[in-house]
Residue, then its C-alpha position, 0 to 999 in steps of 0.5 A: x500499500x506505501x508503494x502505491x502511495x509513493x507511487x501516486x505521489x511522485x505521479x502528482x509532483x510529475x504533473x504539477x512540474x512537468x505539465x504544459x500548455x502552448x505558449x504565446x509564441x509559436x513552438x513555445x511551451x507554458x508550464x500551467x502549474x509551475x507558474x503557480x507554484x512560483x507564485x504560491x512559494x512567494x505568497x503571492x497566490x493563495x489558491x491552486x486550482x487543478x483542472x481534472x481536464x488537464x489530469x485527464x490529459x496526463x493520465x486519464x486513470x487518475x482523473x477517474x480516481x481523483x473524481x471518485x475519492x477527492x478528498x484522498x487525493x487532495x491531501x496527497x496532492x497537497x503534500x505534494x505541492x509541500x515538497x516541491x514548492x521550496x524548489x520554486x522559491x526564488x528569494x526570501x519571502x519578506x511579508x510574514x504574518x504572526x503565525x510564520x513569526x510563531x513558527x519560526x520562534x519554535x523552530x529556533x528553541x528547539x533547535x537551541x534546547x534539543x541536541x541534533x542526535x535528539x527525536x522529537x516526539x511524534x505527537x509534538x511534531x507540526x502538523x503539515x496543515x499548520x505549516x501550509x500557507x495555501x490552499x488546493x482545490x479541483x475544477x471539475x471536467x468540462x463534460x461533467x453537467x451540473x446535477x439537482x440536488x435530488x440526483x445526489x444519492x448516497x452512492x456519491x458520498x466522497x465524489x466530485x459532483x457539480x450541484x445547480x440550485x439558488x442560494x437562500x441564505x448566506x451566513x456571515x464570514x467568521x474564522x474556523x480553527x483548523x489546527x488548534x495549539x495546546x501548552x502544557x502547565x507541567x512540562x511546557x511542551x506543545x501539542x497539536x490537533x488538526x481539525x477537519x470537521x466543524x465540531x470538535x473535542x479539545x485534548x485536555x491532558x498533555x500526551x507529551x513523553x516526559x508528562x507520561x513518565x513522570x504521571x504528572x497529569x499536566x493539563x493542556x491550555x489552549x493557545x490562540x496565537x499559535x492556532x490557525x484559522x481561515x475563513x469560513x461561511x454556511x450557505x444554503x441552496x435551494x432546487x430551481x423550480x424547473x427541477x422540482x417534480x410536480x406535487x413536490x417540495x423543493x429541496x435543499x443543501x447546505x455548503x461548507x466553503x472555506x477560504x478563497x471559496x467564501x464571499x462569492x455569492x449572495x442570497x438569490x444568485x443562481x449557481x453552479x458549485x463544484x464540491x465533495x459530497x460528505x457526511x457529518x456525525x449528528x451529536x447531541x440530542x440529534x444523534x439519539x433521535x437520529x439513530x444511524x442517519x447522518x446529516x450531509x453538506x458539500x465541501x465547495x471546491x468551486x462556485x460558479x455565478x450563473x444568470x438563470x435562463x443562459x447557456x454558457x456560451x452567452x453569459x457575457x455580454x456583447x461588445x459595444x460594436x455589436x450592441x451599436x449595430x443591432x441598435x441602428x437597425x431600422x425598427x429595432x425598438x418594435x422588433x424587440x418588443x415583438x421578441x417578447x413572447x412572441x407566441x402571445x397575439x397582441x399587446x403590442x404596447x404592453x410588450x414594449x412597457x415590459x421591454x422597458x421594465x427589463x432595461x429599467x431607468x437610471x438611478x439618481x442619487x443626491x445628498x441624502x435622496x436617492x431617486x430609483x430608476x427601476x419601473x414598476x408595472x401593474x397588469x389589470x384585466x379580464x381572465x384569459x387575456x395572458x397576464x400570468x403567460x407575460x409574468x411567466x416569460x419575463x421570470x424566464x428571460x430576466x436575469x435575476x427574477x423571483x415569481x410568486x403568487x398574491x394568496x401564497x405570500x405573506x409580508x414575511x415571505x416577501x420581506x424577510x423572516x427571522x431565523x436561528x442559525x443552526x450552527x452559532x444559535x444567533x438570530x438571523x434574518x433570511x430574505x424573502x422574495x423582495x430581497x432575493x430579487x435585489x437588482x432584479x425582477x419580482x413578479x407578483x401575480x394574483x395581485x388583488x387577492x393578497x391580503x391588504x396587510x401583506x400588500x402593505x409590505x411593498x410600499x416601501x419596497x416600490x419608492x424606497x427600494x429598501x425593507x426597514x426591519x425591527x424584529x427579535x432585537x434586529x435593527x436594520x435595512x436590507x436592499x430591496x433594489x426591485x422592480x415590481x411586476x404585478x398582475x391583477x384582476x378586476x374586483x367583480x373577476x371581470x371589468x364590469x362597464x356599469x361601475x366606475x374605474x375605481x370601483x373596478x380596481x379597488x387599489x388604494x391610491x397610495x400603491x395606485x401612485x407607486x405604478x409607473x404604468x397601469x394597464x387595464x387589458x380588456x377582453x372585448x369582443x369584436x369579429x376581426x379580432x376574434x378571428x385572428x386570436x384564434x387563428x393564433x392560438x391554434x397555429x401555436x398550439x398545432x405547431x408549437x412555435x409562433x406563426x410567420x411574421x413579416x419580422x422574425x423575433x430575436x433569439x432569446x439568448x441575443x435578447x438577453x445579451x443586449x439587454x444585459x449590454x444595455x444596463x450598463x449605460x447612463x444616459x443624461x437628460x440634456x437641458x435643452x429637454x428641461x422646458x419640453x419636458x415641464x410643459x408636457x407635465x403641466x399639460x398632464x396635470x392640466x388634462x387630469x384637473x379638466x377631465x371627469x373621466x380620468x380615473x389616474x392619479x397624477x402627481x410628481x411621481x408620473x413626471x418621474x415616471x416619464x424621465x424613467x421611461x426616457x432613459x430606458x428608451x436611450x439605454x435601449x437605443x445604446x445612447x448616452x444622451x435622452x433625445x426628445x423622441x424618447x420623451x414622446x415615446x414616454x408620454x405615449x406609452x403613458x397616455x396609452x395606459x391611461x386610455x385603457x383606463x377610460x376607454x369604455x363603450x359610450x366615450x372615444x371608441x367610436x371617435x375617428x383618430x383623425x378627428x381626435x388629432x383635429x381636435x388636439x391641433x384645435x386645441x393648440x391654435x388658443x384663438x390664433x390662426x397659425x399653429x407651429x407644424x413641429x409643435x402640432x405633431x410632437x404633440x399628437x405623437x405624445x398622446x398615442x397616435x402614429x405619425x401615418x395618422x397625424x399625416x392622414x388628418x392634416x391632408x384630410x382637413x386641408x382638402x375640407x379647406x379648413x387649414x393649409x400649410x405653407x410651402x416648407x410645411x412648417x406651419x398650419x394655417x387654419x382658414x377662419 
């Protein structure tokens, strides 16, 4: 057995010393691990990661054995590195810490007090864990696919596995003892105890030869200065929703992170974690109650943060040149919106609003105040208008998103719950859905069925982007920089046209004003629309894809990468547009005051909503500055959302768009006979009409001799 161990040790040394990859210059070789060993010897690097792909290229049988018995080969490779590391040291290490000084001082005392021919007590020898100043871990083969937690069974104990899941809890990083150093009060000798698990039993009696010979019964006292500590973090992950079978609950697993593997993830992150699946011995009452059963954990070797729904090849952002090329395509804004849930028919403006929700606006920080950039949207409508399907699609395409329902969520489940740490016993906070979705999107379905006491928990999140906690002696403020996407039904199940808008919605004004856009999606009977909708649904049901279109939707992966790239831009609003923005807001307030059918609550938050939408549109164009067209499109979306609330059978539905545009231009006349063409066009576009409808109105009323245009088409002159 010793020969086998020695052979594998020599093979490990040869791999670390001789393995090479092609260099930058033709014909040159780069010793991949030799370079890292030099950095380890000079304390310039702490972690040494050994790729099992490299080991398989060197010796395939060795790679297979490492996968099956990782803990043994981790110790063996660590011993190999310790043996060959002095050969790679080119100069003396200058930055020595307290443990280096402690060990050097003990070696000097030992050399002074003991003769050269005296053999030291093996129990008092320095353990290799105390002298090693590096960490060694393995990275899995590239062909190894991540597994779900329920696929990790007892036959994988001791093997290297890769698991996919979502982080639900991450404790603080604390020091964990790896080598305990004791001093005897009788003989003065030192005893060392390597610690491999979470718990250990301290040694109380001195095991040295001198104390046993004299039978003095020396007591050992722990020396903190001479002990070795390393960073330790306990992380809990849970299965992703797509890995849970129907009717089952998601399973969870505990990860033990040490050293450089700490602080690599936080709650809400989707990760691929590689580690060794190991059992842990139960102690105390749990051991008596549990019998032969053991708890398990994963000893972490590597953590990779991934974005949900992304393939491995699409994790990176697009280059600036690629993004600008895409943004300059004709009708790219409409093409992006059409690429959102192409299997769902219609809802063009709703999809544009959801696209801006994915991109988000720009946060503004001032002294003592923060103005959020995240958008909040509420979709309210009749049953069967694909509200939940739109939410599900956003949940799939957003890099960071949490999906929940109103009846299945409580205020504590949305914000944070007080839990007891299973390791330290302290009271800790475990974040809810809004905390886990920090810097992402939280989709809340059946928003109207949520209890009023639970719904008030999100008021602070929607505007201040924080969650204030005062529970169990814990006073803190958690970040919840999240966009809320809510879906709700009207108060009577379906929209009742005989009731007012306030009676149909029945949500408090304080909550409605926090939504930047409130869409009412109604299921109105219309022969042409019903025919096209039925044809669309039957085609999707038959072919499992959307019907062919004039503009082919973008690939979802390309769309995700483009949105991620756009979010890196921080466009600004130029001073030249300030007066125009102020004017449009004042007109909006005036209309809200004069129109008795206006059911929305117009306030300064509507002005901030226009600014957020315009900056999101500028991001979508990959631009640095907001333009007037962005302001007009933001105003148009605001108008269309309000138009959906007041559009009933007795008002504007029977009025032609051309006649509505004429009324708008007539209002701009203000007793005069001339209206600027550009002002009229911008005002009509901001009201939700497209340029073709505006041109049709100009031509039609010019033929009726209501007005005339000058030759340069800059002024509209009324004939009377």
